[in-house]
C-alpha positions as CSV (number, residue, x, y, z in Angstrom):
1,X,33.4,123.3,4.7
2,X,32.1,120.2,3.0
3,X,34.8,117.8,1.9
4,X,34.0,114.9,-0.5
5,X,35.9,111.8,0.5
6,X,36.3,108.1,-0.2
7,X,36.5,105.7,2.8
8,X,38.4,102.4,2.4
9,X,38.9,99.6,4.9
10,X,41.4,96.7,4.7
11,X,42.9,94.2,7.0
12,X,46.5,93.3,7.8
13,X,46.4,90.2,9.9
14,X,44.1,90.7,12.9
15,X,44.0,94.5,12.5
16,X,41.6,96.5,10.3
17,X,42.6,99.9,9.1
18,X,40.5,102.8,7.8
19,X,42.0,104.9,5.0
20,X,40.4,108.2,4.0
21,X,41.1,109.7,0.6
22,X,39.8,112.9,-1.1
23,X,37.2,112.0,-3.6
24,X,39.0,114.2,-6.1
25,X,42.7,114.3,-5.6
26,X,44.3,117.7,-6.2
27,X,45.0,118.2,-9.9
28,X,47.7,120.9,-9.4
29,X,49.9,119.7,-6.5
30,X,53.2,118.0,-6.3
31,X,55.3,116.7,-3.4
32,X,59.0,115.8,-3.7
33,X,62.3,115.7,-1.9
34,X,64.0,119.1,-2.0
35,X,67.5,120.2,-1.0
36,X,66.7,121.3,2.6
37,X,63.0,120.2,3.0
38,X,60.3,118.1,1.5
39,X,58.7,120.5,-1.1
40,X,54.9,120.7,-1.5
41,X,53.9,122.8,-4.6
42,X,50.2,123.7,-4.7
43,X,47.8,126.0,-6.4
44,X,45.0,127.7,-4.5
45,X,42.5,124.9,-4.7
46,X,45.0,122.2,-3.7
47,X,46.3,124.3,-0.8
48,X,42.7,124.7,0.6
49,X,42.1,121.0,0.1
50,X,45.2,120.1,2.0
51,X,44.3,122.5,4.8
52,X,41.0,120.7,5.1
53,X,42.6,117.2,5.1
54,X,45.1,118.4,7.7
55,X,42.2,119.4,9.9
56,X,40.5,116.1,9.1
57,X,43.6,114.2,10.4
58,X,43.2,116.1,13.7
59,X,39.7,114.8,14.1
60,X,40.2,111.3,12.8
61,X,42.9,109.7,15.1
62,X,41.9,106.1,14.1
63,X,42.3,106.7,10.4
64,X,45.1,107.1,7.8
65,X,44.5,110.1,5.5
66,X,46.0,109.3,2.1
67,X,46.5,112.1,-0.4
68,X,47.6,110.9,-3.9
69,X,50.0,113.6,-5.0
70,X,52.6,111.6,-6.9
71,X,53.6,113.4,-10.0
72,X,56.8,114.6,-11.6
73,X,58.1,117.7,-9.9
74,X,57.2,120.5,-12.3
75,X,60.3,122.5,-11.3
76,X,63.0,119.8,-11.3
77,X,61.5,116.9,-13.2
78,X,62.3,114.7,-10.1
79,X,60.1,111.9,-8.9
80,X,57.1,112.8,-6.8
81,X,55.6,111.4,-3.5
82,X,52.2,110.6,-2.1
83,X,51.2,111.8,1.4
84,X,49.8,110.0,4.4
85,X,48.7,111.8,7.6
86,X,48.2,109.6,10.7
87,X,47.9,109.8,14.4
88,X,50.8,108.4,16.4
89,X,48.4,106.3,18.6
90,X,47.8,104.0,15.5
91,X,51.4,102.9,15.8
92,X,51.3,102.1,12.0
93,X,54.7,101.3,10.5
94,X,55.4,102.9,7.1
95,X,56.9,99.6,6.0
96,X,53.4,98.1,6.0
97,X,51.9,100.8,3.8
98,X,52.6,99.1,0.4
99,X,50.8,95.9,1.5
100,X,47.9,97.9,3.0
101,X,47.6,100.1,-0.1
102,X,47.4,97.0,-2.4
103,X,44.4,95.7,-0.4
104,X,42.3,98.9,-0.7
105,X,39.2,98.5,-2.8
106,X,37.2,101.2,-4.5
107,X,35.8,102.5,-1.2
108,X,32.6,104.2,-0.5
109,X,31.7,107.9,-0.8
110,X,31.2,110.2,2.2
111,X,31.1,113.9,2.8
112,X,32.8,115.3,5.9
113,X,31.6,118.6,7.4
114,X,34.6,120.5,8.7
115,X,34.0,123.6,10.9
116,X,34.4,126.3,8.3
117,X,37.5,127.2,6.2
118,X,40.8,126.6,7.9
119,X,42.0,129.8,9.6
120,X,44.9,131.6,7.9
121,X,46.2,132.7,11.3
122,X,48.6,130.8,13.5
123,X,46.9,129.1,16.4
124,X,47.3,131.0,19.7
125,X,50.4,129.7,21.4
126,X,48.8,127.8,24.3
127,X,51.5,125.2,24.0
128,X,54.7,126.9,25.0
129,X,56.4,123.6,25.8
130,X,56.8,122.8,22.1
131,X,59.5,125.4,22.0
132,X,61.6,123.5,24.5
133,X,64.1,120.8,23.4
134,X,62.6,118.2,25.7
135,X,59.2,118.5,24.0
136,X,58.2,115.1,22.7
137,X,54.9,116.0,20.9
138,X,56.3,116.5,17.5
139,X,55.9,115.2,14.0
140,X,57.7,112.1,12.8
141,X,58.4,112.4,9.1
142,X,59.4,109.3,7.1
143,X,59.5,108.5,3.3
144,X,58.8,104.9,2.3
145,X,57.3,103.3,-0.8
146,X,57.1,106.6,-2.7
147,X,55.1,108.1,0.2
148,X,55.7,110.8,2.8
149,X,54.3,109.9,6.2
150,X,53.5,112.7,8.6
151,X,52.8,111.1,12.0
152,X,51.7,113.4,14.9
153,X,49.0,114.2,17.5
154,X,45.6,115.7,17.0
155,X,46.8,119.0,18.4
156,X,49.8,119.1,16.0
157,X,47.6,118.6,13.0
158,X,45.0,121.1,14.3
159,X,47.6,123.7,15.1
160,X,49.4,123.5,11.7
161,X,46.5,123.3,9.2
162,X,46.8,127.1,8.9
163,X,50.1,126.8,7.0
164,X,48.2,125.5,4.0
165,X,45.3,127.9,4.5
166,X,47.7,130.8,4.5
167,X,49.1,129.8,1.1
168,X,45.6,129.3,-0.3
169,X,44.5,132.8,0.8
170,X,47.7,134.8,0.3
171,X,49.6,133.1,-2.6
172,X,47.6,134.3,-5.6
173,X,47.4,137.9,-4.4
174,X,51.2,138.0,-3.7
175,X,52.3,136.7,-7.1
176,X,49.9,139.0,-8.8
177,X,51.4,142.0,-6.9
178,X,55.0,140.8,-7.4
179,X,55.3,139.6,-11.0
180,X,59.1,139.8,-10.8
181,X,59.2,137.6,-7.7
182,X,56.4,135.0,-8.1
183,X,57.3,133.0,-5.0
184,X,55.0,132.8,-1.9
185,X,55.8,130.1,0.6
186,X,55.7,129.0,4.2
187,X,57.7,126.3,6.1
188,X,57.0,123.8,8.8
189,X,60.6,123.4,10.0
190,X,62.8,122.3,12.8
191,X,63.3,125.9,14.0
192,X,59.9,125.8,15.8
193,X,60.5,122.4,17.2
194,X,57.6,120.8,15.3
195,X,59.7,117.8,14.0
196,X,61.3,115.0,15.9
197,X,62.5,113.2,12.8
198,X,62.6,114.5,9.2
199,X,63.6,117.7,7.4
200,X,60.3,119.6,7.6
201,X,57.9,120.7,4.9
202,X,58.3,123.7,2.5
203,X,54.9,124.7,1.0
204,X,55.1,126.8,-2.1
205,X,52.2,128.5,-4.1
206,X,52.5,127.8,-7.8
207,X,50.1,129.2,-10.3
208,X,51.8,128.1,-13.5
209,X,51.7,124.4,-14.2
210,X,52.7,122.4,-17.3
211,X,49.9,121.0,-19.4
212,X,49.2,117.3,-18.6
């Protein structure tokens, strides 16, 4: 899978940060605060792109992956959010994002070669300790400056990219076969002990979008 990107670098004090963005942000995607979860609404192309970016976050522990998604929620009309994926070893505080974002220039183009389309199957559960309460390798989810931050380990991102791939591969067929119930979704939630902080992420396939 070839993923066109834009690479940005900026300094905050003595530290330099690398920010990766998709060269073409998804046109039909929205992220917003829902009642129970953070809601990500995506069409097929956006879901596949996010699966690829999720996998990229797993292989880029020294970078912040920024996905511009901020648009009005097409369902509720509420405000939207951007998305940042980052490795916990960066120890980057979300409160510094607004300043870092303001210092990003136009960036330079690059193409990432990812190992094939993200699988639509859950990763084999070789990590049984994540089901235990004392497991500490979990996502930290924060919202700051109009942005959702998902902070986790390389293994967390690698093991959860399939959620978006599943929606990309299954969503369109499901809504076509069920015209009276056009809702296909999956959820990264607290029930599987994937989150240390935050409400989780509800990913919904949406094939009908208002005209821009």
